N, C-alpha and C positions, 0 to 999 in steps of 0.2 A: 667728135666721135661719140656716138651714143651706143654703149654696149649694155645689153640687158642680161639678166640671169647670170649664167656661168661665165659669159664673156667678160662681165665686169670684174670677176675675181681673178682673171689671168694676171693682171699686174698688181692688184692690191685687194685680195678678197677678204682680208681681215687686218685690223690695226693691231699691231703688237706693241704692248706697252714697254716703256723703258725698263721697268722692273723685269719684264720677261726677257728683254734683250740682254740685260745684265746676268740674269739667271742662266741663259743659254751660254754666254761667254764664259761664265765661271764653271760650268759643267763640262765643257768640251775637252776633258783631259782624262778619259777612262778607258776600259778594255773590252775586247770582243774577240771573235774568231775570224781567221783568214779564209777567203773563199777558195774553193777548189779551182785549180787552173783548168780552163776548158781544154778539151782535146783538140787535136788537129782538125781544122775545118775541112780539110780535103781539097781546098782551092789551090789550083796551080801547083801541083805536086813537084814539078820539075824546076820551079823557079829558083835559080841560083844553086840548084842541087849540085853538091860536090865541088863548089867553087874552091879552087886550090890557092888562090892568091889573096884570100882574106886572112889578115894577120892581126891578132889582138893581144893586148897585155893586161896587167892588173887583174888577175883571176879573182872572181868574187861570186859567191852564190847569190841568188836573187833575194834571199832573206837578209843578206848582209849588205845589200846595196844601200848606201847611206842616204841617198836622196829620198828613198822610200820612207825614211824615218822622220822626215820633216813634216810639220803640221801645215795643212792648207796649201800644199803645192798645187799649182794649176796643171791639169792634165796636158801632156804634150800634144794630144790629138784634138780633144774637144774644148780644152781651155777651162773647164769647170773645176772648182777646188775639189781636192780628193780627201778622203778619210783615211787616216792611219788605222791599223788594227785596234789601237788603243782608244780610238774615238767613237767607233761605231756603236758601242753599247749605250752611250749617252743618247744618241739619236734614236736608237731602238726604243729605249725606255720612255723617252719623251712622247712617242706616239703610241706605244703599247699600253701605257699605264694611265692614259687620259681619255676623255670622251667629250662630246659636245663642243662648245666654243673653245674650251681649253685645247682640245685636240686640233681644232682648226688653227688656233694660234701657233701651236707647236709645228704643224705642217708648214705654215708660212715661215716660221723662224728657222727651220732646218731645210727649207726648200733649195737653198743654194747648193746642197750636196746631192740633190736628186737629178738624175739624167732625164732626158725629155719624156720618154714613155712613162717612167715612174712618177714624174712630176705631174703629167697630165692626169693620171689615175688618182694620185693623192689630192690634187686640187679639186677634182670632182667629189671625192670622198669628203674633203673638208667642207665643201658647200652643204652636203647632206648632213654631216655631223653638226654643223652650226645650227641647222634648222631642227633636226630630230633629236639631238642630244646623244646620238649613238656613238659607239666606239668604232675602232677600225673595222672589225669583222662585221658588225651590224650594218654599218654604213656601206660597206662593200656589197653586201647582199641587197641593200635598198636600191643601189644604183645599177645593179647588174642587168635588170630587164630593159633598162633604157640607156645602156652604155654607149651604143653607137651614136644616138642623137646627142648625148652629152659630150662625147668626144668631138663630134662635129662642131658643136657650139664653142667648145674650148679652142679648137683649131681656128674657127672663124674669128675669135677674139684676137689671136695672134696675127691673122691675115689682115684684119682691120688696122692693127698697129703698124704692120708692114706698109700698108697703103699710105698711111699718114706720114710715116718716116720717108718713104720714097718720094712722095709729093713735095715734102720739104727739101729733099736733096736735089731734085730736078729743078726746083724753084720755078722760073717762068716757063721752062720747057714743058712739053707734053710728057706726062708720066707713063712710060710704056709698061710699068709694073701693074697698073690698074687692070688692064685687060687680062693679064695672067692671073691676078687674084680673083677677078670675076669668074673666070673659067673654073678655078679651083673651088670657089664657093658654090658654083652651080653643080659641080661633081659631088660635093659633099651633100648638098640638098637632095640630089638624085640617088643618094645611097652608095655612090661609087667610091666615096672616100678620097683620101689624098695620099699619094706616094711622095714622101719628103725628098727622096733622092732625085726623082725626076723633076719635082717642082723647083728645087734649089738649083739644079743644072740650068733650067730655063730662066730662073731668076738672075743667075750670074750673067747670062747672055743679055738679058734686058737691062742690066745695070752697068754694062761694060764701059759706057761713056763717063761714068762717075769717077770721082777720085778714089784712090785705093782705100782711104779712110772711110768714106761714105759706103763704098761697096762692102767693106768689112763689117760695118755696123749693121747694114741690112742683112748680110749673110748670117751674122751672129744671132739676130732676132729670128730669122727663119729656121735656124737649127734648134730653136726651142719647140718647134712643131714635133708632135710624135711621129715616129718613122712611118706609121700607118695605123689604122684602126686595129688591124689584126695583131700588131705588136702589143697594143694596150690590152686587147681582149685575151691574149695569151697569158698575161699576168693574172688577169681577173679569173680566168678559167681554172688556173692551177691553184690559186689561193682563196677561192670562194668559200671553202669550208675550213680554212685554217685558223689558228689562234691569232690573237693580236700580235703576239711576239713574232710569230712566223711571218706574218704579213709585213711588219715593220722591218724585219731582217732583210726580206726580199727587196723592199723599197730602197734600202741603202747599200745593198750588196754590190751594185754596179759602180758605186762611188769609191770603193776601196782602192788604195794605191797598190799598183803592181809594177813589177819590172818587166817591161816589154822587150823582147829580143828583137833588135832592129833587123839583123839577119836571122830569120826564123829558126828557133831551136830545133824544130822537126826536120829542118833541112841542113843541120850541122852547125847552126849558129852557136858560138861559144858562150859559156857563162863567164862574162867579163864585163867590167864597167864600160869599156868602149863599145860594147854591143847592147847596152841597156839604155832605155829611156823610161822615165816614170810616166805611166799611163793608168787611167782608171780601169777597173775590170770590165766596165761597159764598153770600152774601146778596144782593149787588149784582146779579150777572149773571142769576140766575133771575127777579128781579123785572121786568126789562125796563121797560116803561112801565105796569105794573099799578097800578091804583087802590089806595091804601092800605087802603080798606075790604076789598078782596080779599086784599091782602098780609098784613094783620093776622090773617087766618084761618090763614095758613101760619106766621107768627111772631107769636103773640099776646103774646109778651114784649116786643115792640118798644118800647111806650111807657115801660116801666120801664127797659129797657136804654138808651134814648135819654137818659133823665134821668141815669143813671149815667155814660154816655159824656160828656155835657156837663160834669158835675161834675169828671170826670177831666181833661178838656181845660182847664177853668178853673183847676184847681190847677196844671197844668203851664204855663199862661199866666202865672200870678202868679209861679211859680218861675223865670221867664225863659227857658223852653224854646221859647216862641213870642214873636215880637216884638210891641211895643205896637200895631202896625197891626192886630193881631187882637183888641184890647180889645173892640171892638164885635161881634165874631163871635158870641158867645153870644146876645146880644139879637136879632141879625139872623136867625140860624138858628132861633131860637124862633118868630119870625114866619113864616118860610118853612114850617116843619114844621106849624105850626098851620093855616096857609092851605091847604096841599096836602092835609092829612089831614081837612079839613072840621071842624077843632076837636077831633079825637080825641086829638091830641098837643099839649100845652101845657107847655113846659119851665119849670122854676124856674131862673132865671139871675141872676147878679150884673150890676149895671149897669157900664158902662165905668169910671165914676168910682170905684166900689168896688174894681174890679180894679186900677186904677192906684194907689189908696191902699194896698192890700195889697201890691202889688209894691214900693212904696217902703218899706214897713215890714218887708219880709221880712228885711232885714239884721239887724233887732233880734229879730224873733220866730222866725226860722229857717225851714226848709223847710215849705211849706204842704201840707197833706193834704186829701183829699176831705172828711174830717170838718170841717176848718177852713172849707172852702167852704160846706158845709151850714149851719154856725153863722153864718157871715157873711151868708148869704142870710136867715136868720131875723132877724138883727139889722137888716138892710137893710129888711125888710118892716115890722118893728116901728117903726123910725124914720119910715118913710113914713106909717104909720098915725097916729103921734103928731103928725106935721106936719099931716096932714089934719084931725085933731081941733082943733088950734089955729087952723087957718084957718077 
């Protein structure tokens, strides 16, 4: 694969030194401000309105939801690591107080916290800053007149990676993804741009014969595409004449950890741990009270990421980062997600008794990983099956 210009920087546009990585790691423990909760999106107002059979316990305000307080929790919806309120300031300062190659290096170092639209714009800014020596505000102005072309080149870089990945996954078979990518690149060249939602829907159909693992990897890479050029331009238009600090704050605002109401709050969803899942603001706010059937068209990766999220939470629960009053949380949230999604999402979870047993054994076995959680679940289900057979 031969990527030129900004295509090249999609996967590795700057080499970050070990010293920089250590600096980033050491700094990621500071404070900032919480974003406003976006208002009701107005989507599907009657969805589950007035449901009388929804029963929840463990009352808890969103600010006191303890999962929200853990560092680097993966978003339940998009799977990207989230920022606590106490971490955002570090990211903001790294971008707002630097310029040129140092700014480019910081953008790369903190890019894991950027959502797709913000990462696309930041990567374009980084390329300019590296060449011109500009800061955030200056480089944003430099790229504004050519943003559509640069966003197209950025997207083409991801599409080329997708084609390479799909070719490897299909092995000796014909790669049906190639035609889809060629069409997308033709649309970009013609100025029509790319609608990620439509593209990913077609991509999922084209990869249906692959294993779930290969499908997931291809889908995850595709979800790095900006939603559309219009989404990227909207950020640029609003922040073109803003300060470095304001631009940096906007870039990371969508990564902040929020408590998503599984049954929408605007439709009577209670403030309760059974009705909460930890999501980034970039996923939580746009959903509003949208039906999961509709939201899964925007984020088709949600069921996989919800499973990964709950496995991560269970591991940290066993490791003592959440108190025992959250032992029942995985089972409770499994029921809430299944009910609200009409059975589209059913999580594999450890029972409270298994969690407590593993917590007690942790002193002997050491820190629990997500892989340990998966193995414990398989053992739990095997024991359940054996017990059922004996009965």
